[in-house]
HTML snippet that shows the backbone in 3Dmol.js (N, CA, C, O; Angstrom):
<script src="https://3Dmol.org/build/3Dmol-min.js"></script>
<div id="view" style="width:600px;height:400px;position:relative"></div>
<script>
const pdb = `
ATOM      1  N   MET A   1       0.552  33.884 -11.705  1.00  0.00           N
ATOM      2  CA  MET A   1       1.952  33.181 -12.468  1.00  0.00           C
ATOM      3  C   MET A   1       2.943  32.005 -11.786  1.00  0.00           C
ATOM      4  O   MET A   1       3.434  30.924 -12.112  1.00  0.00           O
ATOM      5  N   LEU A   2       2.915  33.203 -10.260  1.00  0.00           N
ATOM      6  CA  LEU A   2       3.994  32.368  -9.351  1.00  0.00           C
ATOM      7  C   LEU A   2       2.968  31.651  -8.024  1.00  0.00           C
ATOM      8  O   LEU A   2       3.480  31.665  -6.904  1.00  0.00           O
ATOM      9  N   ARG A   3       1.978  31.225  -8.125  1.00  0.00           N
ATOM     10  CA  ARG A   3       1.023  30.494  -7.699  1.00  0.00           C
ATOM     11  C   ARG A   3       1.057  28.849  -8.453  1.00  0.00           C
ATOM     12  O   ARG A   3       1.161  28.625  -9.659  1.00  0.00           O
ATOM     13  N   ASP A   4       0.952  27.958  -7.483  1.00  0.00           N
ATOM     14  CA  ASP A   4       1.311  26.385  -7.885  1.00  0.00           C
ATOM     15  C   ASP A   4      -0.205  26.405  -9.118  1.00  0.00           C
ATOM     16  O   ASP A   4      -1.303  26.437  -8.562  1.00  0.00           O
ATOM     17  N   ASP A   5      -0.201  26.391 -10.270  1.00  0.00           N
ATOM     18  CA  ASP A   5      -1.641  25.551 -11.227  1.00  0.00           C
ATOM     19  C   ASP A   5      -1.769  23.967 -11.016  1.00  0.00           C
ATOM     20  O   ASP A   5      -1.292  23.075 -11.718  1.00  0.00           O
ATOM     21  N   PRO A   6      -2.357  23.892 -10.135  1.00  0.00           N
ATOM     22  CA  PRO A   6      -3.382  22.551  -9.969  1.00  0.00           C
ATOM     23  C   PRO A   6      -3.826  21.380 -11.135  1.00  0.00           C
ATOM     24  O   PRO A   6      -4.166  20.204 -11.004  1.00  0.00           O
ATOM     25  N   VAL A   7      -3.673  22.212 -12.278  1.00  0.00           N
ATOM     26  CA  VAL A   7      -4.155  21.105 -13.600  1.00  0.00           C
ATOM     27  C   VAL A   7      -3.201  20.368 -14.077  1.00  0.00           C
ATOM     28  O   VAL A   7      -3.601  19.463 -14.811  1.00  0.00           O
ATOM     29  N   PRO A   8      -1.820  20.452 -13.882  1.00  0.00           N
ATOM     30  CA  PRO A   8      -0.723  19.650 -14.542  1.00  0.00           C
ATOM     31  C   PRO A   8      -0.503  18.663 -13.611  1.00  0.00           C
ATOM     32  O   PRO A   8      -0.008  17.595 -13.970  1.00  0.00           O
ATOM     33  N   ASP A   9      -0.910  18.944 -12.052  1.00  0.00           N
ATOM     34  CA  ASP A   9      -0.755  17.969 -10.961  1.00  0.00           C
ATOM     35  C   ASP A   9      -1.977  17.206 -10.818  1.00  0.00           C
ATOM     36  O   ASP A   9      -1.735  16.253 -10.077  1.00  0.00           O
ATOM     37  N   LEU A  10      -2.925  17.205 -11.118  1.00  0.00           N
ATOM     38  CA  LEU A  10      -4.465  16.512 -11.578  1.00  0.00           C
ATOM     39  C   LEU A  10      -3.838  15.418 -12.511  1.00  0.00           C
ATOM     40  O   LEU A  10      -3.676  14.215 -12.309  1.00  0.00           O
ATOM     41  N   ALA A  11      -3.485  16.330 -13.772  1.00  0.00           N
ATOM     42  CA  ALA A  11      -3.202  15.462 -14.868  1.00  0.00           C
ATOM     43  C   ALA A  11      -2.511  14.216 -14.544  1.00  0.00           C
ATOM     44  O   ALA A  11      -2.931  13.076 -14.742  1.00  0.00           O
ATOM     45  N   LYS A  12      -1.184  14.639 -13.919  1.00  0.00           N
ATOM     46  CA  LYS A  12      -0.607  13.207 -13.589  1.00  0.00           C
ATOM     47  C   LYS A  12      -0.537  12.538 -12.428  1.00  0.00           C
ATOM     48  O   LYS A  12       0.380  11.801 -12.064  1.00  0.00           O
ATOM     49  N   THR A  13      -1.595  12.829 -11.811  1.00  0.00           N
ATOM     50  CA  THR A  13      -2.482  12.108 -10.654  1.00  0.00           C
ATOM     51  C   THR A  13      -2.487  10.339 -10.640  1.00  0.00           C
ATOM     52  O   THR A  13      -1.827   9.488 -10.044  1.00  0.00           O
ATOM     53  N   PRO A  14      -3.542  10.317 -11.577  1.00  0.00           N
ATOM     54  CA  PRO A  14      -3.670   9.071 -11.777  1.00  0.00           C
ATOM     55  C   PRO A  14      -2.641   7.901 -11.741  1.00  0.00           C
ATOM     56  O   PRO A  14      -2.648   6.942 -10.968  1.00  0.00           O
ATOM     57  N   MET A  15      -1.780   8.171 -12.709  1.00  0.00           N
ATOM     58  CA  MET A  15      -0.988   7.271 -13.714  1.00  0.00           C
ATOM     59  C   MET A  15       0.640   7.688 -12.559  1.00  0.00           C
ATOM     60  O   MET A  15       1.379   6.773 -12.196  1.00  0.00           O
ATOM     61  N   ALA A  16       0.828   8.735 -12.280  1.00  0.00           N
ATOM     62  CA  ALA A  16       2.519   8.917 -11.354  1.00  0.00           C
ATOM     63  C   ALA A  16       1.842   8.482 -10.072  1.00  0.00           C
ATOM     64  O   ALA A  16       1.897   7.314  -9.686  1.00  0.00           O
ATOM     65  N   CYS A  17       1.190   9.452  -9.409  1.00  0.00           N
ATOM     66  CA  CYS A  17       1.251   9.078  -7.856  1.00  0.00           C
ATOM     67  C   CYS A  17       0.268   7.332  -7.833  1.00  0.00           C
ATOM     68  O   CYS A  17       0.278   6.885  -6.687  1.00  0.00           O
ATOM     69  N   ALA A  18      -0.267   6.675  -8.541  1.00  0.00           N
ATOM     70  CA  ALA A  18      -1.212   5.495  -7.837  1.00  0.00           C
ATOM     71  C   ALA A  18       0.414   4.554  -8.634  1.00  0.00           C
ATOM     72  O   ALA A  18       0.155   3.357  -8.510  1.00  0.00           O
ATOM     73  N   ARG A  19       1.243   4.640  -9.039  1.00  0.00           N
ATOM     74  CA  ARG A  19       2.458   4.140  -9.303  1.00  0.00           C
ATOM     75  C   ARG A  19       3.244   4.698  -8.211  1.00  0.00           C
ATOM     76  O   ARG A  19       3.831   3.829  -7.567  1.00  0.00           O
ATOM     77  N   GLU A  20       3.401   5.720  -7.871  1.00  0.00           N
ATOM     78  CA  GLU A  20       4.404   5.745  -6.280  1.00  0.00           C
ATOM     79  C   GLU A  20       3.811   5.313  -5.581  1.00  0.00           C
ATOM     80  O   GLU A  20       4.401   4.401  -5.003  1.00  0.00           O
ATOM     81  N   ALA A  21       2.738   5.486  -5.222  1.00  0.00           N
ATOM     82  CA  ALA A  21       1.813   5.048  -3.917  1.00  0.00           C
ATOM     83  C   ALA A  21       2.032   3.205  -3.881  1.00  0.00           C
ATOM     84  O   ALA A  21       2.390   2.539  -2.910  1.00  0.00           O
ATOM     85  N   ARG A  22       1.780   2.848  -4.884  1.00  0.00           N
ATOM     86  CA  ARG A  22       2.054   1.315  -5.323  1.00  0.00           C
ATOM     87  C   ARG A  22       3.126   0.685  -4.861  1.00  0.00           C
ATOM     88  O   ARG A  22       3.068  -0.342  -4.184  1.00  0.00           O
ATOM     89  N   GLY A  23       4.128   1.243  -5.188  1.00  0.00           N
ATOM     90  CA  GLY A  23       5.860   1.137  -4.989  1.00  0.00           C
ATOM     91  C   GLY A  23       5.961   1.298  -3.757  1.00  0.00           C
ATOM     92  O   GLY A  23       6.521   0.339  -3.226  1.00  0.00           O
ATOM     93  N   ALA A  24       5.617   2.222  -2.954  1.00  0.00           N
ATOM     94  CA  ALA A  24       5.787   2.913  -1.755  1.00  0.00           C
ATOM     95  C   ALA A  24       5.094   1.529  -0.610  1.00  0.00           C
ATOM     96  O   ALA A  24       5.585   0.948   0.358  1.00  0.00           O
ATOM     97  N   PHE A  25       3.886   1.430  -1.249  1.00  0.00           N
ATOM     98  CA  PHE A  25       3.012   0.337  -0.411  1.00  0.00           C
ATOM     99  C   PHE A  25       4.374  -1.296  -0.662  1.00  0.00           C
ATOM    100  O   PHE A  25       4.839  -2.083   0.162  1.00  0.00           O
ATOM    101  N   ALA A  26       4.485  -1.216  -1.526  1.00  0.00           N
ATOM    102  CA  ALA A  26       5.034  -2.552  -1.899  1.00  0.00           C
ATOM    103  C   ALA A  26       6.509  -2.946  -0.802  1.00  0.00           C
ATOM    104  O   ALA A  26       6.876  -4.025  -0.337  1.00  0.00           O
ATOM    105  N   VAL A  27       7.163  -1.374  -0.660  1.00  0.00           N
ATOM    106  CA  VAL A  27       8.304  -1.759   0.319  1.00  0.00           C
ATOM    107  C   VAL A  27       7.702  -1.870   1.026  1.00  0.00           C
ATOM    108  O   VAL A  27       7.495  -3.048   1.318  1.00  0.00           O
ATOM    109  N   PHE A  28       6.800  -0.590   2.021  1.00  0.00           N
ATOM    110  CA  PHE A  28       6.386  -0.992   3.185  1.00  0.00           C
ATOM    111  C   PHE A  28       5.801  -2.429   3.278  1.00  0.00           C
ATOM    112  O   PHE A  28       5.937  -2.970   4.375  1.00  0.00           O
ATOM    113  N   ALA A  29       5.212  -3.088   2.367  1.00  0.00           N
ATOM    114  CA  ALA A  29       4.522  -4.488   2.558  1.00  0.00           C
ATOM    115  C   ALA A  29       5.556  -5.326   2.859  1.00  0.00           C
ATOM    116  O   ALA A  29       5.350  -6.171   3.730  1.00  0.00           O
ATOM    117  N   ILE A  30       7.219  -5.247   2.032  1.00  0.00           N
ATOM    118  CA  ILE A  30       8.020  -6.354   2.338  1.00  0.00           C
ATOM    119  C   ILE A  30       8.777  -5.856   3.383  1.00  0.00           C
ATOM    120  O   ILE A  30       9.280  -6.843   3.921  1.00  0.00           O
ATOM    121  N   SER A  31       9.137  -4.821   3.975  1.00  0.00           N
ATOM    122  CA  SER A  31       9.898  -4.859   5.048  1.00  0.00           C
ATOM    123  C   SER A  31       8.975  -4.742   6.321  1.00  0.00           C
ATOM    124  O   SER A  31       9.584  -5.199   7.288  1.00  0.00           O
ATOM    125  N   VAL A  32       7.762  -4.305   6.645  1.00  0.00           N
ATOM    126  CA  VAL A  32       6.979  -5.210   7.927  1.00  0.00           C
ATOM    127  C   VAL A  32       6.128  -6.151   7.301  1.00  0.00           C
ATOM    128  O   VAL A  32       5.766  -6.908   8.201  1.00  0.00           O
ATOM    129  N   GLY A  33       5.807  -6.373   6.623  1.00  0.00           N
ATOM    130  CA  GLY A  33       5.132  -7.568   6.051  1.00  0.00           C
ATOM    131  C   GLY A  33       5.904  -9.115   6.242  1.00  0.00           C
ATOM    132  O   GLY A  33       5.201 -10.126   6.219  1.00  0.00           O
ATOM    133  N   GLY A  34       6.885  -9.181   6.367  1.00  0.00           N
ATOM    134  CA  GLY A  34       8.416 -10.028   6.294  1.00  0.00           C
ATOM    135  C   GLY A  34       7.785 -10.339   7.578  1.00  0.00           C
ATOM    136  O   GLY A  34       6.852 -11.139   7.646  1.00  0.00           O
ATOM    137  N   SER A  35       8.341  -9.635   8.765  1.00  0.00           N
ATOM    138  CA  SER A  35       8.310 -10.294   9.877  1.00  0.00           C
ATOM    139  C   SER A  35       6.598 -10.552  10.357  1.00  0.00           C
ATOM    140  O   SER A  35       6.397 -11.664  10.845  1.00  0.00           O
ATOM    141  N   SER A  36       5.858  -9.991  10.295  1.00  0.00           N
ATOM    142  CA  SER A  36       4.546  -9.926  10.372  1.00  0.00           C
ATOM    143  C   SER A  36       4.381 -11.581   9.615  1.00  0.00           C
ATOM    144  O   SER A  36       4.414 -12.533  10.395  1.00  0.00           O
ATOM    145  N   LEU A  37       4.261 -11.775   8.584  1.00  0.00           N
ATOM    146  CA  LEU A  37       3.734 -13.171   7.859  1.00  0.00           C
ATOM    147  C   LEU A  37       4.851 -13.887   8.361  1.00  0.00           C
ATOM    148  O   LEU A  37       4.349 -14.975   8.642  1.00  0.00           O
ATOM    149  N   ALA A  38       5.999 -13.945   8.635  1.00  0.00           N
ATOM    150  CA  ALA A  38       6.536 -15.260   9.579  1.00  0.00           C
ATOM    151  C   ALA A  38       5.422 -15.860  10.889  1.00  0.00           C
ATOM    152  O   ALA A  38       4.980 -16.987  11.113  1.00  0.00           O
ATOM    153  N   ALA A  39       5.185 -14.209  11.759  1.00  0.00           N
ATOM    154  CA  ALA A  39       4.595 -14.476  12.806  1.00  0.00           C
ATOM    155  C   ALA A  39       3.332 -15.030  12.398  1.00  0.00           C
ATOM    156  O   ALA A  39       2.860 -15.810  13.226  1.00  0.00           O
ATOM    157  N   TYR A  40       2.668 -14.854  11.382  1.00  0.00           N
ATOM    158  CA  TYR A  40       1.524 -15.181  11.054  1.00  0.00           C
ATOM    159  C   TYR A  40       1.344 -16.590  10.751  1.00  0.00           C
ATOM    160  O   TYR A  40       0.383 -17.235  11.171  1.00  0.00           O
ATOM    161  N   ARG A  41       2.639 -17.261   9.731  1.00  0.00           N
ATOM    162  CA  ARG A  41       2.380 -18.557   9.512  1.00  0.00           C
ATOM    163  C   ARG A  41       3.130 -19.383  10.788  1.00  0.00           C
ATOM    164  O   ARG A  41       3.014 -20.608  10.747  1.00  0.00           O
ATOM    165  N   ALA A  42       3.828 -18.848  11.824  1.00  0.00           N
ATOM    166  CA  ALA A  42       4.211 -19.642  13.404  1.00  0.00           C
ATOM    167  C   ALA A  42       2.770 -19.999  13.984  1.00  0.00           C
ATOM    168  O   ALA A  42       2.435 -21.083  14.461  1.00  0.00           O
ATOM    169  N   GLY A  43       1.962 -18.812  13.836  1.00  0.00           N
ATOM    170  CA  GLY A  43       0.845 -19.243  14.912  1.00  0.00           C
ATOM    171  C   GLY A  43      -0.090 -18.722  14.289  1.00  0.00           C
ATOM    172  O   GLY A  43      -0.002 -17.522  14.549  1.00  0.00           O
ATOM    173  N   ARG A  44      -1.044 -18.904  13.538  1.00  0.00           N
ATOM    174  CA  ARG A  44      -2.278 -18.322  13.102  1.00  0.00           C
ATOM    175  C   ARG A  44      -3.515 -18.501  14.106  1.00  0.00           C
ATOM    176  O   ARG A  44      -4.339 -19.362  13.799  1.00  0.00           O
ATOM    177  N   ARG A  45      -3.683 -17.884  15.089  1.00  0.00           N
ATOM    178  CA  ARG A  45      -4.516 -17.950  15.906  1.00  0.00           C
ATOM    179  C   ARG A  45      -5.468 -16.482  16.094  1.00  0.00           C
ATOM    180  O   ARG A  45      -6.678 -16.697  16.022  1.00  0.00           O
ATOM    181  N   GLY A  46      -5.115 -15.196  16.297  1.00  0.00           N
ATOM    182  CA  GLY A  46      -5.912 -14.425  16.082  1.00  0.00           C
ATOM    183  C   GLY A  46      -5.847 -13.425  14.671  1.00  0.00           C
ATOM    184  O   GLY A  46      -6.569 -12.428  14.658  1.00  0.00           O
ATOM    185  N   ARG A  47      -5.314 -13.603  13.961  1.00  0.00           N
ATOM    186  CA  ARG A  47      -4.620 -13.249  12.713  1.00  0.00           C
ATOM    187  C   ARG A  47      -5.760 -12.981  11.931  1.00  0.00           C
ATOM    188  O   ARG A  47      -6.023 -11.802  11.692  1.00  0.00           O
ATOM    189  N   SER A  48      -6.253 -13.594  11.633  1.00  0.00           N
ATOM    190  CA  SER A  48      -7.597 -13.758  10.744  1.00  0.00           C
ATOM    191  C   SER A  48      -8.205 -12.572  10.342  1.00  0.00           C
ATOM    192  O   SER A  48      -8.583 -12.433   9.179  1.00  0.00           O
ATOM    193  N   SER A  49      -8.345 -11.657  11.227  1.00  0.00           N
ATOM    194  CA  SER A  49      -9.058 -10.530  10.477  1.00  0.00           C
ATOM    195  C   SER A  49      -8.098  -9.089  10.076  1.00  0.00           C
ATOM    196  O   SER A  49      -8.397  -7.987   9.618  1.00  0.00           O
ATOM    197  N   SER A  50      -6.618  -9.828  10.571  1.00  0.00           N
ATOM    198  CA  SER A  50      -5.682  -8.374   9.845  1.00  0.00           C
ATOM    199  C   SER A  50      -5.338  -8.988   8.691  1.00  0.00           C
ATOM    200  O   SER A  50      -5.217  -8.297   7.680  1.00  0.00           O
ATOM    201  N   ARG A  51      -5.099 -10.531   8.635  1.00  0.00           N
ATOM    202  CA  ARG A  51      -4.762 -10.950   7.564  1.00  0.00           C
ATOM    203  C   ARG A  51      -5.985 -10.857   6.366  1.00  0.00           C
ATOM    204  O   ARG A  51      -5.615 -11.007   5.202  1.00  0.00           O
ATOM    205  N   ALA A  52      -7.510 -10.599   6.649  1.00  0.00           N
ATOM    206  CA  ALA A  52      -8.356 -10.111   5.439  1.00  0.00           C
ATOM    207  C   ALA A  52      -8.208  -9.046   5.591  1.00  0.00           C
ATOM    208  O   ALA A  52      -8.324  -8.607   4.446  1.00  0.00           O
ATOM    209  N   ARG A  53      -7.975  -8.037   6.371  1.00  0.00           N
ATOM    210  CA  ARG A  53      -7.712  -6.463   6.203  1.00  0.00           C
ATOM    211  C   ARG A  53      -6.639  -6.828   5.358  1.00  0.00           C
ATOM    212  O   ARG A  53      -7.123  -6.770   4.228  1.00  0.00           O
ATOM    213  N   ILE A  54      -5.417  -7.182   5.262  1.00  0.00           N
ATOM    214  CA  ILE A  54      -4.554  -7.203   4.248  1.00  0.00           C
ATOM    215  C   ILE A  54      -4.420  -7.518   3.110  1.00  0.00           C
ATOM    216  O   ILE A  54      -3.495  -7.182   2.371  1.00  0.00           O
ATOM    217  N   ASP A  55      -5.597  -8.395   2.778  1.00  0.00           N
ATOM    218  CA  ASP A  55      -5.676  -9.138   1.580  1.00  0.00           C
ATOM    219  C   ASP A  55      -6.902  -8.042   0.892  1.00  0.00           C
ATOM    220  O   ASP A  55      -6.587  -7.667  -0.238  1.00  0.00           O
ATOM    221  N   ARG A  56      -7.879  -7.633   1.269  1.00  0.00           N
ATOM    222  CA  ARG A  56      -8.861  -6.159   0.980  1.00  0.00           C
ATOM    223  C   ARG A  56      -7.517  -5.568   0.280  1.00  0.00           C
ATOM    224  O   ARG A  56      -7.307  -5.762  -0.917  1.00  0.00           O
ATOM    225  N   ARG A  57      -6.678  -4.880   1.052  1.00  0.00           N
ATOM    226  CA  ARG A  57      -6.431  -3.976   0.761  1.00  0.00           C
ATOM    227  C   ARG A  57      -5.209  -4.092  -0.485  1.00  0.00           C
ATOM    228  O   ARG A  57      -4.679  -3.185  -1.127  1.00  0.00           O
ATOM    229  N   TRP A  58      -4.972  -5.768  -0.550  1.00  0.00           N
ATOM    230  CA  TRP A  58      -4.127  -5.829  -1.424  1.00  0.00           C
ATOM    231  C   TRP A  58      -4.941  -5.732  -3.069  1.00  0.00           C
ATOM    232  O   TRP A  58      -4.620  -5.231  -4.147  1.00  0.00           O
ATOM    233  N   ARG A  59      -6.150  -6.511  -2.559  1.00  0.00           N
ATOM    234  CA  ARG A  59      -7.012  -6.372  -3.507  1.00  0.00           C
ATOM    235  C   ARG A  59      -7.543  -5.384  -4.628  1.00  0.00           C
ATOM    236  O   ARG A  59      -7.694  -5.538  -5.840  1.00  0.00           O
ATOM    237  N   ASN A  60      -7.829  -4.040  -3.562  1.00  0.00           N
ATOM    238  CA  ASN A  60      -7.574  -2.622  -3.847  1.00  0.00           C
ATOM    239  C   ASN A  60      -6.834  -1.681  -4.608  1.00  0.00           C
ATOM    240  O   ASN A  60      -7.052  -0.558  -5.064  1.00  0.00           O
ATOM    241  N   LEU A  61      -5.836  -2.535  -4.603  1.00  0.00           N
ATOM    242  CA  LEU A  61      -4.799  -2.021  -5.155  1.00  0.00           C
ATOM    243  C   LEU A  61      -4.853  -2.014  -6.864  1.00  0.00           C
ATOM    244  O   LEU A  61      -3.914  -1.545  -7.509  1.00  0.00           O
TER     245      LEU A  61
END
`;
const viewer = $3Dmol.createViewer("view");
viewer.addModel(pdb, "pdb");
viewer.setStyle({}, {cartoon: {color: "spectrum"}});
viewer.zoomTo();
viewer.render();
</script>
């Protein structure tokens, strides 16, 4: 009775946790990606690989 039952957590995981993770990543992308995106637009020298990695991460969401 006192131990945590994993079934409710597993039941709420697909929608609730995905929504929380997406919101947290959106905040992270806005805070961190704002300056990095400005630097990316300023000089597009060696940023193609990291930019592709960011695009791939957004596509997987």
